[in-house]
A tleap script that builds the chain and sets N, CA, C and O, in Angstrom:
source leaprc.protein.ff14SB
mol = sequence {
  NMET LYS PHE SER VAL ILE ARG SER ALA SER
  PRO TYR ASN ILE ILE LEU GLY ARG SER GLY
  LEU ARG GLU LEU ARG ALA ILE PRO SER THR
  LEU HIE ALA MET MET LYS PHE PRO THR PRO
  ARG GLY ILE ALA THR LEU VAL THR ARG ALA
  ALA THR VAL LEU GLU CYS ARG LYS ARG GLU
  GLU GLU GLN LEU LEU THR VAL ASP GLU ASP
  GLU LEU THR ASP ARG THR THR LEU ASP LYS
  GLU LYS ILE ALA PRO PRO THR LYS GLU ILE
  CTYR
}
set mol.1.N position { 46.018 -41.357 42.662 }
set mol.1.CA position { 47.252 -42.140 43.586 }
set mol.1.C position { 46.016 -43.174 43.598 }
set mol.1.O position { 44.872 -42.952 43.202 }
set mol.2.N position { 46.557 -44.406 44.174 }
set mol.2.CA position { 45.389 -45.108 44.563 }
set mol.2.C position { 45.515 -46.172 46.103 }
set mol.2.O position { 46.521 -46.729 46.543 }
set mol.3.N position { 44.302 -46.174 46.576 }
set mol.3.CA position { 43.761 -46.366 47.665 }
set mol.3.C position { 42.986 -47.550 48.158 }
set mol.3.O position { 41.778 -47.764 48.049 }
set mol.4.N position { 44.590 -48.799 49.127 }
set mol.4.CA position { 43.471 -49.751 49.260 }
set mol.4.C position { 42.819 -49.523 50.546 }
set mol.4.O position { 43.366 -48.669 51.245 }
set mol.5.N position { 41.727 -50.115 51.046 }
set mol.5.CA position { 40.866 -49.745 52.103 }
set mol.5.C position { 41.175 -51.292 52.676 }
set mol.5.O position { 41.195 -52.361 52.066 }
set mol.6.N position { 41.448 -50.934 54.337 }
set mol.6.CA position { 41.422 -52.133 55.232 }
set mol.6.C position { 40.685 -52.522 55.893 }
set mol.6.O position { 40.008 -51.582 55.477 }
set mol.7.N position { 39.999 -53.053 56.640 }
set mol.7.CA position { 39.389 -52.779 57.929 }
set mol.7.C position { 39.769 -54.128 59.153 }
set mol.7.O position { 39.369 -55.208 59.587 }
set mol.8.N position { 40.742 -53.187 59.260 }
set mol.8.CA position { 41.407 -53.923 61.086 }
set mol.8.C position { 41.577 -51.905 61.932 }
set mol.8.O position { 41.600 -50.710 61.636 }
set mol.9.N position { 41.662 -53.095 63.322 }
set mol.9.CA position { 42.368 -51.564 64.064 }
set mol.9.C position { 43.321 -51.216 64.045 }
set mol.9.O position { 44.090 -52.114 63.703 }
set mol.10.N position { 43.797 -50.309 64.237 }
set mol.10.CA position { 45.112 -49.622 64.031 }
set mol.10.C position { 45.087 -47.775 64.698 }
set mol.10.O position { 44.081 -47.075 64.584 }
set mol.11.N position { 46.093 -47.394 65.209 }
set mol.11.CA position { 46.505 -46.321 65.788 }
set mol.11.C position { 46.221 -45.097 63.805 }
set mol.11.O position { 45.975 -43.896 63.690 }
set mol.12.N position { 46.372 -45.904 62.979 }
set mol.12.CA position { 46.904 -44.895 61.913 }
set mol.12.C position { 45.402 -44.575 60.774 }
set mol.12.O position { 44.588 -45.352 60.273 }
set mol.13.N position { 45.527 -43.373 60.720 }
set mol.13.CA position { 44.285 -43.497 59.541 }
set mol.13.C position { 44.394 -43.442 58.195 }
set mol.13.O position { 43.467 -43.514 57.388 }
set mol.14.N position { 45.830 -43.280 57.917 }
set mol.14.CA position { 47.008 -43.458 56.394 }
set mol.14.C position { 48.267 -43.960 56.431 }
set mol.14.O position { 49.182 -43.641 57.189 }
set mol.15.N position { 48.249 -45.044 55.264 }
set mol.15.CA position { 50.067 -44.721 55.486 }
set mol.15.C position { 50.160 -44.990 54.455 }
set mol.15.O position { 49.601 -45.867 53.797 }
set mol.16.N position { 51.671 -43.456 53.929 }
set mol.16.CA position { 51.909 -42.753 52.419 }
set mol.16.C position { 53.727 -44.094 52.639 }
set mol.16.O position { 54.624 -44.486 53.386 }
set mol.17.N position { 53.123 -44.166 51.341 }
set mol.17.CA position { 55.220 -44.653 50.848 }
set mol.17.C position { 55.776 -43.259 50.611 }
set mol.17.O position { 55.150 -42.200 50.604 }
set mol.18.N position { 57.056 -43.463 50.422 }
set mol.18.CA position { 57.527 -43.016 50.036 }
set mol.18.C position { 57.727 -41.886 48.759 }
set mol.18.O position { 58.178 -40.743 48.669 }
set mol.19.N position { 56.850 -43.342 47.410 }
set mol.19.CA position { 55.975 -42.158 46.282 }
set mol.19.C position { 54.603 -41.397 46.787 }
set mol.19.O position { 54.009 -40.607 46.053 }
set mol.20.N position { 54.301 -41.619 47.706 }
set mol.20.CA position { 52.663 -41.032 48.254 }
set mol.20.C position { 52.737 -39.726 48.321 }
set mol.20.O position { 51.926 -38.974 47.780 }
set mol.21.N position { 54.186 -39.191 49.313 }
set mol.21.CA position { 55.037 -38.010 49.481 }
set mol.21.C position { 55.040 -37.383 48.610 }
set mol.21.O position { 54.427 -36.321 48.493 }
set mol.22.N position { 55.739 -37.908 47.798 }
set mol.22.CA position { 56.314 -37.296 46.862 }
set mol.22.C position { 55.678 -36.950 45.856 }
set mol.22.O position { 56.273 -36.310 44.989 }
set mol.23.N position { 54.535 -37.221 45.724 }
set mol.23.CA position { 52.689 -37.883 44.871 }
set mol.23.C position { 52.366 -36.489 45.204 }
set mol.23.O position { 52.428 -35.652 44.303 }
set mol.24.N position { 52.000 -36.113 46.491 }
set mol.24.CA position { 51.842 -35.038 47.062 }
set mol.24.C position { 52.216 -34.229 46.990 }
set mol.24.O position { 51.413 -33.325 46.761 }
set mol.25.N position { 54.068 -33.734 47.144 }
set mol.25.CA position { 54.630 -32.660 47.525 }
set mol.25.C position { 54.619 -32.277 48.990 }
set mol.25.O position { 54.775 -31.239 49.633 }
set mol.26.N position { 54.262 -34.089 49.354 }
set mol.26.CA position { 53.795 -33.357 50.736 }
set mol.26.C position { 56.609 -33.706 51.862 }
set mol.26.O position { 57.681 -34.302 51.759 }
set mol.27.N position { 55.539 -32.336 52.857 }
set mol.27.CA position { 56.373 -32.542 54.085 }
set mol.27.C position { 56.426 -33.029 55.743 }
set mol.27.O position { 56.223 -32.059 56.473 }
set mol.28.N position { 56.525 -33.589 56.071 }
set mol.28.CA position { 56.321 -34.853 57.234 }
set mol.28.C position { 56.915 -34.237 57.931 }
set mol.28.O position { 57.649 -33.420 57.376 }
set mol.29.N position { 56.936 -34.263 59.205 }
set mol.29.CA position { 58.064 -34.007 60.024 }
set mol.29.C position { 56.602 -35.301 61.700 }
set mol.29.O position { 55.474 -35.484 62.158 }
set mol.30.N position { 58.175 -35.696 61.725 }
set mol.30.CA position { 57.808 -36.572 62.715 }
set mol.30.C position { 57.733 -36.467 64.647 }
set mol.30.O position { 57.121 -36.845 65.646 }
set mol.31.N position { 58.986 -35.567 64.096 }
set mol.31.CA position { 59.507 -34.439 65.820 }
set mol.31.C position { 57.904 -34.155 65.794 }
set mol.31.O position { 57.380 -34.810 66.696 }
set mol.32.N position { 56.800 -33.272 64.940 }
set mol.32.CA position { 56.790 -32.636 65.306 }
set mol.32.C position { 54.766 -33.061 64.893 }
set mol.32.O position { 53.806 -32.299 64.773 }
set mol.33.N position { 54.843 -34.155 64.822 }
set mol.33.CA position { 54.153 -34.519 64.226 }
set mol.33.C position { 52.359 -33.878 63.291 }
set mol.33.O position { 51.161 -34.017 63.540 }
set mol.34.N position { 53.063 -33.285 62.354 }
set mol.34.CA position { 52.388 -32.833 61.438 }
set mol.34.C position { 52.923 -32.850 60.090 }
set mol.34.O position { 53.931 -33.538 59.924 }
set mol.35.N position { 52.589 -32.412 59.392 }
set mol.35.CA position { 52.265 -33.012 57.473 }
set mol.35.C position { 52.116 -32.372 57.187 }
set mol.35.O position { 51.190 -31.742 57.697 }
set mol.36.N position { 53.320 -31.410 55.309 }
set mol.36.CA position { 52.398 -29.701 55.523 }
set mol.36.C position { 51.994 -30.102 54.244 }
set mol.36.O position { 51.758 -31.307 54.159 }
set mol.37.N position { 51.784 -29.165 52.798 }
set mol.37.CA position { 52.080 -30.168 50.986 }
set mol.37.C position { 50.354 -28.584 50.947 }
set mol.37.O position { 49.537 -27.989 51.650 }
set mol.38.N position { 51.115 -28.836 48.904 }
set mol.38.CA position { 50.234 -27.760 48.895 }
set mol.38.C position { 49.415 -27.825 48.455 }
set mol.38.O position { 49.309 -29.051 48.472 }
set mol.39.N position { 48.456 -27.445 47.913 }
set mol.39.CA position { 46.683 -27.705 47.393 }
set mol.39.C position { 46.331 -26.031 46.570 }
set mol.39.O position { 46.659 -24.988 47.136 }
set mol.40.N position { 45.903 -26.036 45.729 }
set mol.40.CA position { 46.207 -25.102 45.060 }
set mol.40.C position { 44.463 -23.605 45.782 }
set mol.40.O position { 44.090 -22.698 45.038 }
set mol.41.N position { 44.160 -23.713 46.474 }
set mol.41.CA position { 44.337 -23.009 48.675 }
set mol.41.C position { 45.416 -22.276 48.441 }
set mol.41.O position { 45.510 -21.223 47.811 }
set mol.42.N position { 46.174 -22.864 48.954 }
set mol.42.CA position { 48.176 -22.482 49.550 }
set mol.42.C position { 48.137 -23.386 50.190 }
set mol.42.O position { 47.405 -24.365 50.049 }
set mol.43.N position { 48.874 -23.201 50.939 }
set mol.43.CA position { 49.933 -24.507 52.356 }
set mol.43.C position { 48.822 -25.403 53.171 }
set mol.43.O position { 48.299 -24.893 54.162 }
set mol.44.N position { 48.386 -26.979 52.693 }
set mol.44.CA position { 47.920 -27.331 54.226 }
set mol.44.C position { 48.231 -27.274 54.681 }
set mol.44.O position { 49.068 -26.396 54.471 }
set mol.45.N position { 48.399 -28.088 56.611 }
set mol.45.CA position { 48.825 -28.384 57.695 }
set mol.45.C position { 47.740 -29.528 58.437 }
set mol.45.O position { 46.822 -29.072 59.119 }
set mol.46.N position { 47.874 -30.889 58.290 }
set mol.46.CA position { 47.957 -31.366 58.921 }
set mol.46.C position { 48.401 -31.596 60.184 }
set mol.46.O position { 49.629 -31.678 60.151 }
set mol.47.N position { 47.719 -31.823 61.926 }
set mol.47.CA position { 48.305 -32.356 62.945 }
set mol.47.C position { 48.108 -33.374 63.780 }
set mol.47.O position { 48.083 -32.991 64.949 }
set mol.48.N position { 47.958 -34.528 63.641 }
set mol.48.CA position { 47.985 -35.483 64.938 }
set mol.48.C position { 47.234 -34.939 66.899 }
set mol.48.O position { 47.018 -33.982 67.643 }
set mol.49.N position { 47.146 -36.487 66.770 }
set mol.49.CA position { 46.512 -36.344 67.866 }
set mol.49.C position { 47.321 -36.119 68.481 }
set mol.49.O position { 48.155 -35.729 67.664 }
set mol.50.N position { 47.879 -36.049 69.676 }
set mol.50.CA position { 48.665 -36.480 70.670 }
set mol.50.C position { 48.425 -38.033 70.990 }
set mol.50.O position { 49.078 -39.072 70.885 }
set mol.51.N position { 47.104 -37.643 71.452 }
set mol.51.CA position { 46.896 -39.129 72.428 }
set mol.51.C position { 47.142 -40.265 70.949 }
set mol.51.O position { 46.912 -41.464 71.100 }
set mol.52.N position { 47.494 -39.865 69.940 }
set mol.52.CA position { 47.398 -41.178 68.891 }
set mol.52.C position { 49.060 -41.260 69.340 }
set mol.52.O position { 49.570 -42.161 70.006 }
set mol.53.N position { 50.025 -39.560 68.544 }
set mol.53.CA position { 51.197 -40.322 68.657 }
set mol.53.C position { 51.544 -41.151 69.272 }
set mol.53.O position { 51.953 -42.236 68.856 }
set mol.54.N position { 51.376 -40.533 71.238 }
set mol.54.CA position { 52.144 -41.708 72.101 }
set mol.54.C position { 51.137 -43.133 71.640 }
set mol.54.O position { 51.849 -44.089 71.334 }
set mol.55.N position { 49.639 -43.413 71.546 }
set mol.55.CA position { 49.761 -44.857 71.120 }
set mol.55.C position { 50.452 -45.592 70.463 }
set mol.55.O position { 50.901 -46.653 70.896 }
set mol.56.N position { 50.809 -44.782 68.371 }
set mol.56.CA position { 51.707 -45.449 68.292 }
set mol.56.C position { 53.050 -45.646 68.829 }
set mol.56.O position { 53.815 -46.386 68.211 }
set mol.57.N position { 53.481 -44.998 70.047 }
set mol.57.CA position { 54.861 -44.799 70.276 }
set mol.57.C position { 55.133 -46.215 71.477 }
set mol.57.O position { 56.090 -46.833 71.941 }
set mol.58.N position { 53.588 -46.215 71.587 }
set mol.58.CA position { 53.659 -47.163 73.486 }
set mol.58.C position { 53.774 -48.147 72.016 }
set mol.58.O position { 54.759 -47.715 71.416 }
set mol.59.N position { 53.189 -49.216 71.275 }
set mol.59.CA position { 52.780 -49.735 70.824 }
set mol.59.C position { 53.952 -49.953 69.761 }
set mol.59.O position { 53.515 -50.893 69.098 }
set mol.60.N position { 54.829 -49.713 69.384 }
set mol.60.CA position { 56.295 -49.400 68.740 }
set mol.60.C position { 57.642 -50.373 70.080 }
set mol.60.O position { 58.303 -51.397 69.910 }
set mol.61.N position { 57.562 -49.634 71.028 }
set mol.61.CA position { 58.723 -49.971 72.112 }
set mol.61.C position { 57.877 -50.919 72.771 }
set mol.61.O position { 58.420 -51.185 73.843 }
set mol.62.N position { 56.737 -51.598 72.637 }
set mol.62.CA position { 55.360 -53.198 73.036 }
set mol.62.C position { 56.806 -54.330 71.808 }
set mol.62.O position { 57.448 -55.309 72.187 }
set mol.63.N position { 56.845 -53.734 70.563 }
set mol.63.CA position { 56.925 -54.673 69.798 }
set mol.63.C position { 58.346 -54.576 70.110 }
set mol.63.O position { 58.768 -55.710 70.338 }
set mol.64.N position { 59.358 -53.600 70.228 }
set mol.64.CA position { 60.791 -53.672 70.423 }
set mol.64.C position { 60.755 -55.028 71.922 }
set mol.64.O position { 61.389 -56.030 72.251 }
set mol.65.N position { 60.027 -54.517 72.234 }
set mol.65.CA position { 61.095 -55.169 73.200 }
set mol.65.C position { 60.751 -56.799 74.122 }
set mol.65.O position { 61.348 -57.293 75.078 }
set mol.66.N position { 59.461 -57.327 73.284 }
set mol.66.CA position { 59.253 -58.486 72.570 }
set mol.66.C position { 60.489 -58.813 71.662 }
set mol.66.O position { 60.988 -59.853 72.090 }
set mol.67.N position { 60.836 -58.574 71.117 }
set mol.67.CA position { 61.840 -58.895 69.528 }
set mol.67.C position { 63.168 -58.549 70.238 }
set mol.67.O position { 63.995 -59.327 69.761 }
set mol.68.N position { 64.030 -57.409 71.548 }
set mol.68.CA position { 65.136 -57.690 72.157 }
set mol.68.C position { 65.349 -59.531 73.179 }
set mol.68.O position { 66.139 -60.472 73.260 }
set mol.69.N position { 63.659 -58.928 73.894 }
set mol.69.CA position { 63.783 -60.181 74.415 }
set mol.69.C position { 64.157 -61.860 73.814 }
set mol.69.O position { 64.696 -62.844 74.321 }
set mol.70.N position { 63.573 -61.561 72.526 }
set mol.70.CA position { 63.505 -62.618 72.286 }
set mol.70.C position { 65.291 -62.901 71.348 }
set mol.70.O position { 65.692 -64.043 71.120 }
set mol.71.N position { 65.791 -62.124 71.098 }
set mol.71.CA position { 67.106 -61.798 70.451 }
set mol.71.C position { 68.214 -62.135 71.765 }
set mol.71.O position { 69.362 -62.460 71.461 }
set mol.72.N position { 67.765 -62.032 73.428 }
set mol.72.CA position { 68.662 -62.051 74.384 }
set mol.72.C position { 68.293 -63.822 75.012 }
set mol.72.O position { 68.967 -64.491 75.796 }
set mol.73.N position { 67.129 -64.146 74.388 }
set mol.73.CA position { 67.246 -66.263 74.968 }
set mol.73.C position { 68.061 -66.999 73.878 }
set mol.73.O position { 68.763 -68.001 74.013 }
set mol.74.N position { 67.696 -65.957 72.287 }
set mol.74.CA position { 68.427 -67.465 71.226 }
set mol.74.C position { 70.127 -66.773 72.004 }
set mol.74.O position { 70.959 -67.652 71.779 }
set mol.75.N position { 70.744 -65.704 72.694 }
set mol.75.CA position { 72.054 -65.398 72.511 }
set mol.75.C position { 72.769 -66.573 73.901 }
set mol.75.O position { 73.922 -67.001 73.855 }
set mol.76.N position { 71.838 -66.882 74.957 }
set mol.76.CA position { 72.262 -67.127 75.569 }
set mol.76.C position { 71.476 -68.364 76.508 }
set mol.76.O position { 71.038 -68.492 77.651 }
set mol.77.N position { 71.644 -69.472 74.789 }
set mol.77.CA position { 71.133 -71.027 74.976 }
set mol.77.C position { 72.661 -71.603 74.276 }
set mol.77.O position { 72.917 -72.352 73.333 }
set mol.78.N position { 73.630 -70.715 75.417 }
set mol.78.CA position { 74.567 -71.537 74.143 }
set mol.78.C position { 75.191 -73.121 74.485 }
set mol.78.O position { 75.314 -73.683 75.573 }
set mol.79.N position { 75.551 -73.625 73.001 }
set mol.79.CA position { 75.308 -75.246 74.203 }
set mol.79.C position { 77.075 -75.521 73.361 }
set mol.79.O position { 77.527 -75.120 72.288 }
set mol.80.N position { 77.791 -76.559 74.702 }
set mol.80.CA position { 78.902 -76.304 74.513 }
set mol.80.C position { 79.694 -76.408 73.375 }
set mol.80.O position { 80.616 -75.626 73.144 }
set mol.81.N position { 79.372 -77.362 72.630 }
set mol.81.CA position { 79.338 -77.271 71.035 }
set mol.81.C position { 80.396 -76.161 70.564 }
set mol.81.O position { 81.543 -75.885 70.214 }
set mol.82.N position { 78.937 -75.702 70.868 }
set mol.82.CA position { 79.536 -73.775 70.189 }
set mol.82.C position { 80.351 -72.912 70.378 }
set mol.82.O position { 80.719 -72.152 69.482 }
set mol.83.N position { 81.031 -72.849 72.272 }
set mol.83.CA position { 81.514 -72.373 72.757 }
set mol.83.C position { 83.291 -73.311 72.510 }
set mol.83.O position { 83.519 -74.492 72.771 }
set mol.84.N position { 84.379 -72.156 71.882 }
set mol.84.CA position { 85.816 -72.545 71.875 }
set mol.84.C position { 86.183 -72.973 72.668 }
set mol.84.O position { 86.074 -72.466 73.784 }
set mol.85.N position { 86.652 -73.854 72.493 }
set mol.85.CA position { 87.756 -73.825 73.738 }
set mol.85.C position { 88.638 -73.215 74.295 }
set mol.85.O position { 88.773 -72.227 73.573 }
set mol.86.N position { 89.493 -73.111 75.274 }
set mol.86.CA position { 90.481 -72.129 75.237 }
set mol.86.C position { 91.675 -72.493 75.247 }
set mol.86.O position { 92.240 -73.386 75.878 }
set mol.87.N position { 91.992 -71.847 74.604 }
set mol.87.CA position { 93.429 -71.249 74.352 }
set mol.87.C position { 94.692 -71.445 75.118 }
set mol.87.O position { 94.556 -71.136 76.301 }
set mol.88.N position { 96.095 -71.943 74.733 }
set mol.88.CA position { 96.920 -72.285 75.387 }
set mol.88.C position { 97.776 -70.377 75.440 }
set mol.88.O position { 97.621 -69.584 74.512 }
set mol.89.N position { 98.528 -70.082 76.602 }
set mol.89.CA position { 99.349 -69.030 76.948 }
set mol.89.C position { 100.429 -69.163 76.053 }
set mol.89.O position { 100.836 -70.293 75.786 }
set mol.90.N position { 100.885 -68.289 75.614 }
set mol.90.CA position { 101.975 -67.859 75.546 }
set mol.90.C position { 102.846 -67.461 75.459 }
set mol.90.O position { 103.186 -67.099 74.333 }
set mol.91.N position { 103.817 -67.264 76.657 }
set mol.91.CA position { 104.498 -66.318 77.296 }
set mol.91.C position { 105.743 -66.406 76.354 }
set mol.91.O position { 106.716 -65.676 76.547 }
savepdb mol mol.pdb
quit
């Protein structure tokens, strides 16, 4: 497995894609914030710190809120040309 080392502020220690997880034969659980994988000495369990999980969730929520606000402003700025004229009522 090849790794790229990046100097950046991030709440993550490592980012593994599906192929990396498959190569490690790892079973991740986002609900329990842990990952298990086999080693020559048995099953290894990695458990994250609760503070890290909360920080990641907080950043994710902040990003979602800014995206939602941008979409909302795009939807509310309708020109008169974009609004369809009323149709005739048929009795």
